[in-house]
C-alpha positions in Angstrom: 11.4 -27.5 4.8 8.7 -27.9 7.4 5.3 -26.6 7.2 5.9 -25.0 10.1 9.9 -23.0 8.8 8.0 -21.9 5.6 5.5 -20.3 7.3 7.8 -18.3 9.9 9.7 -18.1 5.7 7.3 -16.3 4.8 5.8 -13.8 7.7 9.5 -12.9 7.9 9.6 -11.7 4.0 6.5 -10.0 4.7 7.7 -7.6 8.0 9.7 -6.2 5.2 8.2 -2.9 4.7 8.2 -0.3 7.6 4.6 1.1 8.7 2.6 3.7 7.2 3.5 7.1 10.2 -0.5 8.1 10.6 -0.2 11.7 10.7 -4.0 13.6 12.0 -5.2 17.0 10.8 -6.0 19.7 13.1 -10.0 19.2 13.3 -9.7 15.4 13.5 -10.1 15.7 18.0 -12.8 17.5 17.8 -14.1 15.1 15.1 -13.5 12.6 17.9 -15.0 14.3 20.8 -18.1 14.2 18.9 -18.6 10.7 19.1 -19.4 8.9 22.6 -16.7 8.0 24.5 -17.1 3.8 25.1 -15.8 4.1 21.2 -12.8 6.3 21.4 -10.5 3.0 21.9 -12.4 0.9 18.9 -12.0 4.0 16.2 -8.1 4.5 17.2 -7.2 0.6 17.2 -9.2 0.0 13.8 -7.3 3.0 12.1 -3.8 1.5 13.8 -4.9 -2.3 12.2 -6.5 -1.0 8.8 -3.6 2.0 8.3 -0.4 1.0 9.4 0.5 -1.0 6.9 -1.9 -1.7 3.6 -3.7 1.4 3.7 -4.0 1.7 -0.4 -5.4 -2.3 -0.5 -8.9 -2.0 -1.2 -11.0 -4.9 1.0 -15.4 -5.3 2.1 -14.8 -2.4 4.3 -11.9 0.2 2.6 -12.7 1.7 0.1 -11.3 4.5 -2.1 -13.4 8.0 -2.8 -15.0 9.4 -6.1 -13.7 13.2 -6.2 -14.8 15.4 -5.3 -15.2 13.4 -1.4 -15.4 15.0 1.7 -12.0 16.8 3.0 -10.3 16.2 0.2 -9.7 12.0 0.6 -8.2 9.9 -1.1 -10.0 6.5 0.7 -12.8 5.3 3.6 -12.5 3.0 6.1 -15.7 1.6 7.7 -15.9 -0.4 10.7 -17.8 -0.5 14.0 -21.5 -2.1 14.8 -23.3 -1.4 12.1 -20.2 -0.8 10.5 -21.5 2.7 12.1 -18.0 4.3 11.7 -15.9 6.2 8.9 -12.7 7.3 8.6 -11.5 9.5 5.5 -8.1 9.0 5.7 -5.5 10.4 2.4 -2.0 8.6 1.2 1.5 9.5 1.3 3.2 6.6 -0.9 6.2 7.8 -0.8 6.4 9.5 2.2 4.7 5.8 3.8 2.5 8.4 5.4 -1.2 8.5 6.3 -3.2 11.0 6.3 -6.2 11.4 8.6 -9.3 13.8 7.7 -11.4 12.8 9.0 -13.2 10.8 11.2 -17.7 10.4 11.4 -20.4 8.7 12.3 -22.8 7.2 9.8 -26.6 7.9 11.0 -28.6 6.4 8.2 -28.4 8.3 4.2 -25.9 11.0 6.4 -22.6 11.3 7.6 -21.8 13.7 11.2 -18.5 14.7 11.6 -18.4 16.9 14.2 -21.4 17.3 15.3 -22.2 18.8 11.3 -24.0 16.8 8.5 -21.6 16.0 6.5 -22.4 16.3 2.3 -21.6 12.4 0.7 
């Protein structure tokens, strides 16, 4: 078997699990509105890229949170210029759903969500 065929087989094998559904909490629209509109596209793309297939795998910018976490979130992703954006989420692995609970912007040691500072 050629190397290219082996690669195609591996890719086909990896795609067997359906993607996780992305479910946004009610307040997330307000959270996004408090962030400069020029970043909205980046935020939507990163949420889809980072959370649809392996939201439960820890990476450099995806971490489980220690309780008690803001909004009852179990996980956080960081991205954007200087890792300034945060998405807090919870998982329903059995239902293959990611519940996006908050979107915020880190300013120094403060997390601003919906225009309000959140205690970390």
